[in-house]
C-alpha positions as CSV (number, residue, x, y, z in Angstrom):
1,L,-22.3,-18.8,-41.2
2,A,-19.5,-18.6,-38.7
3,E,-16.5,-16.7,-40.0
4,E,-13.0,-15.9,-38.8
5,G,-13.2,-13.2,-36.2
6,G,-16.7,-14.2,-35.2
7,D,-18.0,-15.6,-31.9
8,P,-15.6,-18.0,-30.3
9,D,-18.4,-20.5,-30.0
10,P,-20.8,-19.6,-32.8
11,L,-24.2,-21.2,-32.8
12,W,-26.7,-21.8,-35.6
13,R,-28.9,-18.7,-36.0
14,A,-32.1,-19.0,-38.0
15,V,-33.6,-16.1,-39.9
16,P,-36.8,-15.3,-37.9
17,T,-39.2,-15.5,-40.8
18,R,-37.9,-18.9,-42.0
19,S,-38.3,-22.4,-40.4
20,V,-34.8,-23.8,-40.1
21,L,-34.0,-27.1,-38.4
22,C,-31.1,-26.4,-36.0
23,P,-28.8,-29.5,-35.6
24,P,-27.0,-30.2,-32.4
25,P,-23.4,-28.9,-31.9
26,G,-20.9,-31.0,-33.7
27,P,-18.8,-31.1,-36.9
28,P,-20.0,-28.8,-39.8
29,P,-23.1,-30.0,-41.5
30,L,-22.6,-28.6,-45.0
31,L,-19.9,-30.5,-47.0
32,T,-18.6,-30.0,-50.5
33,E,-16.3,-31.9,-52.8
34,V,-13.9,-29.8,-54.8
35,R,-10.9,-31.4,-56.8
36,G,-11.5,-34.6,-54.9
37,E,-11.1,-33.0,-51.5
38,V,-13.9,-32.6,-49.0
39,C,-14.3,-29.0,-47.9
40,A,-16.8,-27.4,-45.6
41,V,-18.6,-24.2,-44.6
42,A,-18.2,-24.0,-40.8
43,Q,-21.4,-23.4,-38.8
44,T,-20.0,-24.8,-35.6
45,G,-16.4,-23.5,-35.7
46,S,-13.9,-21.4,-37.5
47,T,-12.7,-22.2,-41.0
48,A,-9.4,-23.3,-39.5
49,S,-11.0,-25.8,-37.1
50,T,-13.2,-27.0,-39.9
51,R,-10.1,-27.8,-42.1
52,S,-8.5,-29.5,-39.1
53,F,-11.6,-31.7,-38.6
54,I,-11.8,-32.7,-42.3
55,A,-8.1,-33.4,-42.5
56,S,-8.2,-35.7,-39.5
57,S,-11.5,-37.5,-40.3
58,P,-12.4,-37.1,-44.0
59,L,-14.7,-40.1,-44.1
60,L,-16.5,-39.0,-41.0
61,A,-16.9,-35.5,-42.4
62,R,-18.4,-36.9,-45.6
63,S,-20.9,-39.0,-43.7
64,F,-22.7,-36.1,-42.2
65,I,-24.4,-35.1,-45.5
66,G,-22.5,-36.4,-48.4
67,A,-20.4,-34.4,-50.9
68,T,-22.4,-31.6,-52.5
69,C,-20.7,-29.4,-55.0
70,V,-21.8,-25.9,-54.0
71,A,-18.9,-23.8,-52.9
72,H,-15.2,-23.8,-52.1
73,V,-14.1,-22.1,-48.9
74,C,-11.1,-24.1,-47.6
75,S,-8.7,-22.0,-49.6
76,A,-9.7,-18.8,-48.0
77,S,-7.1,-17.1,-45.9
78,T,-7.6,-17.0,-42.2
79,S,-5.8,-13.7,-41.7
80,P,-7.9,-10.7,-40.5
81,Q,-6.9,-8.8,-43.5
82,S,-8.7,-11.2,-45.8
83,A,-12.0,-10.8,-44.1
84,R,-15.0,-10.6,-46.4
85,M,-16.4,-7.1,-46.8
86,H,-19.4,-5.9,-48.7
87,G,-18.0,-2.4,-49.4
88,G,-15.5,-1.1,-52.0
89,P,-15.5,-0.9,-55.7
90,V,-15.7,-4.0,-57.9
91,P,-13.2,-4.0,-60.8
92,S,-15.0,-4.1,-64.1
93,E,-12.5,-6.5,-65.6
94,S,-13.3,-9.0,-62.8
95,I,-17.0,-8.7,-63.5
96,E,-16.4,-9.3,-67.2
97,R,-14.3,-12.4,-66.4
98,V,-17.2,-13.8,-64.3
99,V,-19.7,-13.3,-67.1
100,T,-17.4,-14.9,-69.6
101,S,-16.6,-17.8,-67.4
102,L,-20.3,-18.5,-66.7
103,T,-21.0,-18.5,-70.4
104,D,-18.1,-20.8,-71.1
105,R,-19.4,-23.3,-68.6
106,G,-22.7,-23.5,-70.4
107,V,-24.7,-21.3,-68.0
108,K,-27.5,-19.5,-69.9
109,A,-29.3,-17.9,-67.0
110,V,-28.5,-16.7,-63.5
111,V,-31.2,-16.7,-60.8
112,F,-30.5,-14.6,-57.7
113,D,-31.9,-14.9,-54.2
114,F,-33.1,-11.6,-52.8
115,D,-32.4,-11.2,-49.1
116,C,-28.8,-11.3,-48.1
117,T,-27.7,-12.0,-51.7
118,I,-28.9,-9.0,-53.7
119,T,-29.4,-7.1,-50.5
120,I,-27.3,-6.7,-47.4
121,K,-30.1,-6.4,-44.9
122,H,-32.8,-9.1,-44.6
123,S,-36.3,-7.8,-45.1
124,G,-38.1,-10.6,-43.3
125,G,-40.2,-11.0,-46.4
126,R,-42.0,-7.7,-46.0
127,V,-41.2,-4.1,-45.0
128,R,-43.5,-1.5,-43.5
129,K,-44.2,1.3,-45.9
130,D,-43.2,3.9,-43.4
131,R,-39.8,2.2,-43.0
132,L,-39.2,1.5,-46.6
133,E,-36.9,4.4,-47.2
134,A,-34.6,3.4,-44.3
135,Y,-34.7,-0.2,-45.5
136,L,-33.5,0.7,-49.0
137,Q,-30.7,2.9,-47.8
138,D,-27.3,1.3,-48.5
139,N,-28.9,-2.1,-49.0
140,V,-27.5,-3.6,-52.2
141,S,-24.5,-5.8,-52.7
142,P,-21.9,-3.8,-54.7
143,T,-21.0,-6.9,-56.5
144,F,-24.6,-7.4,-57.6
145,Q,-24.9,-3.8,-58.5
146,S,-21.9,-4.1,-60.9
147,L,-22.7,-7.6,-62.1
148,L,-26.4,-7.0,-63.2
149,P,-25.7,-4.6,-66.0
150,A,-22.9,-6.8,-67.3
151,L,-25.1,-9.9,-67.3
152,L,-28.0,-8.2,-69.1
153,S,-25.6,-6.9,-71.7
154,S,-24.6,-10.5,-72.4
155,P,-26.7,-13.3,-73.8
156,L,-27.3,-14.5,-70.2
157,K,-30.8,-14.2,-68.7
158,V,-31.4,-13.0,-65.1
159,G,-34.2,-13.9,-62.7
160,V,-35.0,-13.6,-59.0
161,A,-36.2,-16.4,-56.8
162,T,-37.2,-15.2,-53.3
163,F,-39.0,-16.4,-50.2
164,A,-40.3,-12.9,-49.7
165,D,-44.0,-13.4,-50.3
166,G,-47.0,-11.1,-50.6
167,F,-49.3,-13.9,-49.4
168,K,-51.7,-12.3,-46.9
169,A,-49.3,-9.3,-46.4
170,P,-51.1,-6.4,-44.6
171,I,-51.7,-3.2,-46.6
172,T,-49.3,-1.4,-44.3
173,H,-46.4,-3.4,-45.8
174,V,-44.6,-3.9,-49.2
175,A,-43.9,-7.6,-49.8
176,G,-43.1,-10.2,-52.3
177,E,-42.5,-9.2,-55.9
178,A,-43.6,-5.6,-55.2
179,L,-40.8,-5.4,-52.6
180,V,-38.2,-6.7,-55.1
181,R,-39.4,-4.3,-57.8
182,T,-39.3,-1.4,-55.4
183,H,-35.7,-2.3,-54.6
184,F,-34.7,-2.5,-58.2
185,Q,-36.4,0.8,-59.0
186,H,-34.5,2.4,-56.2
187,Y,-31.1,1.2,-57.4
188,F,-31.5,0.7,-61.2
189,G,-34.6,2.7,-62.2
190,N,-36.8,1.2,-64.9
191,R,-33.9,-0.1,-67.0
192,Y,-34.3,-3.7,-66.2
193,Q,-37.8,-4.2,-64.8
194,E,-39.2,-5.9,-67.9
195,E,-36.1,-8.1,-68.4
196,I,-36.1,-9.7,-65.0
197,P,-38.8,-12.2,-64.0
198,I,-39.3,-12.6,-60.3
199,V,-40.8,-15.6,-58.5
200,A,-41.8,-14.7,-55.0
201,A,-43.2,-17.5,-52.9
202,Y,-42.6,-18.8,-49.3
203,P,-43.1,-22.6,-49.3
204,E,-44.7,-22.7,-45.9
205,N,-47.6,-20.7,-47.2
206,Y,-48.4,-23.4,-49.7
207,Q,-48.5,-26.6,-47.7
208,T,-52.3,-26.9,-47.6
209,E,-54.4,-28.0,-50.6
210,A,-56.5,-24.8,-50.6
211,N,-53.3,-22.7,-50.9
212,W,-51.2,-24.8,-53.3
213,C,-54.1,-25.1,-55.7
214,Q,-54.2,-21.3,-56.0
215,I,-50.9,-21.3,-57.7
216,G,-51.5,-24.4,-59.8
217,L,-49.6,-27.0,-57.7
218,A,-50.7,-30.6,-57.4
219,G,-49.2,-30.9,-53.9
220,P,-47.2,-29.0,-51.2
221,M,-44.6,-26.6,-52.5
222,P,-41.0,-28.0,-52.0
223,T,-39.2,-26.3,-49.1
224,G,-36.3,-25.1,-51.3
225,K,-36.3,-23.0,-54.5
226,Q,-37.3,-25.9,-56.8
227,Y,-40.7,-24.4,-57.6
228,H,-39.2,-21.0,-58.4
229,L,-36.5,-22.5,-60.6
230,E,-38.9,-24.7,-62.5
231,L,-41.1,-21.8,-63.4
232,L,-38.2,-19.8,-64.7
233,A,-36.8,-22.8,-66.6
234,K,-40.1,-23.2,-68.4
235,R,-40.4,-19.4,-69.1
236,W,-36.9,-19.4,-70.7
237,G,-37.1,-22.8,-72.3
238,L,-33.8,-23.9,-70.7
239,E,-32.5,-27.1,-69.3
240,R,-31.8,-27.2,-65.5
241,R,-28.0,-27.6,-66.1
242,E,-28.1,-24.2,-67.9
243,I,-29.4,-22.3,-64.9
244,A,-27.3,-21.2,-61.9
245,L,-28.9,-20.3,-58.6
246,V,-27.0,-17.8,-56.4
247,D,-28.2,-18.0,-52.9
248,D,-27.0,-17.5,-49.3
249,D,-29.0,-20.5,-48.0
250,A,-27.0,-23.7,-48.2
251,A,-30.2,-25.8,-48.1
252,N,-31.5,-24.1,-51.2
253,I,-28.2,-24.7,-53.0
254,E,-28.2,-28.4,-52.0
255,A,-31.8,-28.8,-53.2
256,A,-31.0,-27.1,-56.5
257,N,-27.9,-29.2,-57.1
258,K,-29.9,-32.4,-56.5
259,E,-32.4,-31.3,-59.2
260,G,-29.6,-30.7,-61.7
261,Y,-29.2,-26.9,-61.4
262,V,-25.9,-25.2,-60.9
263,G,-25.5,-23.8,-57.3
264,V,-23.3,-20.9,-56.2
265,L,-23.3,-20.4,-52.4
266,V,-23.1,-16.8,-51.0
267,V,-21.0,-17.2,-47.9
268,G,-21.9,-14.9,-45.0
269,R,-24.8,-12.5,-44.5
270,A,-23.4,-9.4,-46.2
271,G,-24.8,-10.0,-49.7
272,L,-23.2,-11.4,-52.8
273,Q,-19.4,-11.0,-53.0
274,L,-17.2,-11.3,-56.0
275,Q,-15.2,-14.0,-54.1
276,D,-18.3,-16.2,-54.0
277,L,-18.4,-16.3,-57.8
278,Q,-14.7,-16.6,-58.2
279,E,-14.5,-19.5,-55.8
280,Y,-17.1,-21.4,-57.7
281,L,-15.6,-20.6,-61.1
282,A,-12.1,-21.6,-60.0
283,H,-13.1,-25.2,-59.7
284,K,-13.8,-26.9,-63.0
285,K,-15.0,-30.1,-61.4
286,C,-17.8,-28.2,-59.7
287,R,-20.9,-29.5,-61.4
288,P,-24.6,-30.1,-60.5
289,L,-25.2,-33.5,-58.9
């Protein structure tokens, strides 16, 4: 996503391993409704220019995609000092407030995306074994690293939904669930391995009958995280409204919201930030569609 201090004319950039439809230049495509106001995450301009566009043409802004309650970014400061950073300690009292607020809102499970949410660097879905050590180095969100123990010490359940997929991965690489488990082993040891279910599947691999039948689907896998979330919901015996997806892909958040899940958007490509959770929790009207 374009952020303050970024390129003067930022363009859409797709992760190489994912198929992303790139819209033409124009007003921002992802819109949200918070406290009755339409806000946006700017992909085609700075947050300042985005606010200006919405203020001048709110109805036009809404028409691009409709109001989707996923995140609130319009209140972010535009000063350089307020730039989002992935480094630095995360206050324990802030983490505790997040866990308490999630529980108070009826959330019973939190599902995290892997690449650029739990991690800071994108794996591309697989990592060469001879480059694994370098990949793991300094590659975890400090917020996630502080949040995970707090979540698992509470009644909340935790899962991972990732597009990293071991489907036809060469033996020279670590991929899919094995990659996520290796990452968790590196940063958390064996403490949480049995407590965290991981659903690792890249939808494009399951668009033919021969492939989707292998995983028990009756048709093509949806292009978002619906398949992943449905498996976890059944495993936990939870309603969709009781599960929150935390993801850096706005399309995944929108799809989850439409299915009735809670969506928390990770803004930027530097992993989960405390601000992402605080911005969601600050707006009581933010509910699944």
